[in-house]
KEBA-99952 format. One line per 5 residues: number of its first residue (from 1); for each residue x, y, z of C-alpha. Coordinates in nm, 4 decimals. Layout:
N
NUM = X,Y,Z ~ ...
//
This chain:
87
1 = 1.7124,-0.0810,-2.0786 ~ 2.0603,-0.0277,-1.9649 ~ 2.0846,0.0842,-1.6144 ~ 1.7565,-0.0558,-1.5129 ~ 1.8529,-0.4188,-1.4474
6 = 1.8215,-0.3708,-1.0681 ~ 1.4810,-0.2079,-1.0652 ~ 1.2393,-0.3870,-0.8221 ~ 0.8889,-0.4836,-0.9100 ~ 0.7674,-0.2038,-0.6783
11 = 0.9718,0.0556,-0.8729 ~ 0.8468,-0.0829,-1.2102 ~ 0.4810,-0.1037,-1.1207 ~ 0.4375,0.1558,-0.8475 ~ 0.2835,-0.1052,-0.6224
16 = 0.4417,-0.2233,-0.3011 ~ 0.3291,-0.5258,-0.1137 ~ 0.0791,-0.3227,0.0968 ~ -0.0778,-0.1820,-0.2234 ~ -0.1012,-0.5275,-0.3824
21 = -0.2533,-0.6740,-0.0594 ~ -0.5244,-0.3868,-0.0658 ~ -0.6001,-0.4549,-0.4157 ~ -0.6417,-0.8302,-0.3662 ~ -0.8683,-0.7670,-0.0563
26 = -1.0788,-0.5105,-0.2622 ~ -1.1057,-0.7492,-0.5497 ~ -1.2279,-1.0258,-0.3208 ~ -1.4753,-0.7890,-0.1659 ~ -1.6145,-0.6916,-0.4907
31 = -1.6422,-1.0513,-0.6135 ~ -1.8118,-1.1505,-0.2987 ~ -2.0669,-0.8688,-0.3223 ~ -2.1335,-0.9449,-0.6893 ~ -2.1857,-1.3255,-0.6083
36 = -2.4210,-1.2320,-0.3345 ~ -2.6352,-0.9991,-0.5405 ~ -2.6706,-1.2550,-0.8250 ~ -2.7363,-1.5368,-0.6094 ~ -3.0960,-1.6742,-0.6188
41 = -3.2288,-1.5725,-0.2913 ~ -3.4959,-1.3420,-0.1439 ~ -3.4082,-0.9867,-0.0634 ~ -3.4116,-1.0483,0.3119 ~ -3.1913,-1.3475,0.2791
46 = -2.9389,-1.1600,0.0560 ~ -2.9370,-0.8630,0.2953 ~ -2.8796,-1.1119,0.5891 ~ -2.5947,-1.2760,0.4036 ~ -2.4206,-0.9496,0.3196
51 = -2.4400,-0.8508,0.6935 ~ -2.2744,-1.1748,0.7947 ~ -1.9947,-1.1308,0.5333 ~ -1.9369,-0.7800,0.6331 ~ -1.9113,-0.8817,0.9956
56 = -1.6684,-1.1424,0.9121 ~ -1.4571,-0.9107,0.6961 ~ -1.4499,-0.6537,0.9698 ~ -1.3212,-0.9142,1.2254 ~ -1.0531,-1.0274,0.9877
61 = -0.9448,-0.6530,0.9448 ~ -0.9474,-0.6137,1.3076 ~ -0.7220,-0.9100,1.3525 ~ -0.4866,-0.7986,1.0728 ~ -0.4457,-0.4536,1.2251
66 = -0.3706,-0.6114,1.5723 ~ -0.1097,-0.8358,1.4124 ~ 0.0567,-0.5527,1.2177 ~ 0.0737,-0.3432,1.5474 ~ 0.2169,-0.6354,1.7364
71 = 0.4887,-0.6979,1.4669 ~ 0.5776,-0.3299,1.4520 ~ 0.6297,-0.3232,1.8325 ~ 0.8358,-0.6484,1.8126 ~ 1.0498,-0.5027,1.5290
76 = 1.1038,-0.1803,1.7199 ~ 1.2141,-0.3663,2.0308 ~ 1.4487,-0.5899,1.8266 ~ 1.6044,-0.2878,1.6575 ~ 1.6575,-0.1076,1.9890
81 = 1.8157,-0.4145,2.1286 ~ 2.0519,-0.4476,1.8411 ~ 2.1513,-0.0926,1.8750 ~ 2.2310,-0.1290,2.2347 ~ 2.4384,-0.4492,2.1653
86 = 2.6274,-0.2577,1.9051 ~ 2.5304,-0.4616,1.5990
//
């Protein structure tokens, strides 16, 4: 395909890093739910375990959002400083 040598994987697939990360997380959640549902446990134990996993996942997402927010602030500050310094 002449002229398409420099296409990125994002251009070819339509998925960026964020989309791929979300697909990975979604797949992990589905696999976890399936494993919990087919495990040999009583209904109460299974519901309790699902609640624990959901709480853990919620905490991980909260941390990821906080880290992304802090990274965006740092990037904005670095960009502003570079512009002030004339780089």
